[in-house]
Residue, then its C-alpha position, 0 to 999 in steps of 0.5 A: d757329898d755335894t753341898t750348895t748354899d746360896a749359889n745365886n741369890n739374885g739371878d739364874d742358877t743351873t745345877t747339872d749332875t751335881n753328884n751322881n753317886g753321893d748325897d746332894t744338899t742344895t739350900d737357897a740356890n736362887n732366892n730371886g730368879d729361876d733355878t734349874t736342877t737336873d740329875t742332882n743325885n742319881n744314886g744317893d740322897d737329895t735335899t733341896t731347900d728353898a731352891n727358888n723363893n721368887g721365881d721358877d723352880t725346876t727339878t728333874d731326876t733329883n734322885n734316881 
């Protein structure tokens, strides 16, 4: 399992292949900048909460 909380409140946050075979939880990854999440979890559950409150948010292949 992978848990990411407040990875970057005031800048860009990039998460790539965080967990291919388990659960992934991302909470408030970036409150004031761009957030990119790619292939967060290929074979499990993925939860993204408030990934980016004030910027661009891109999620790609969150859960295959």
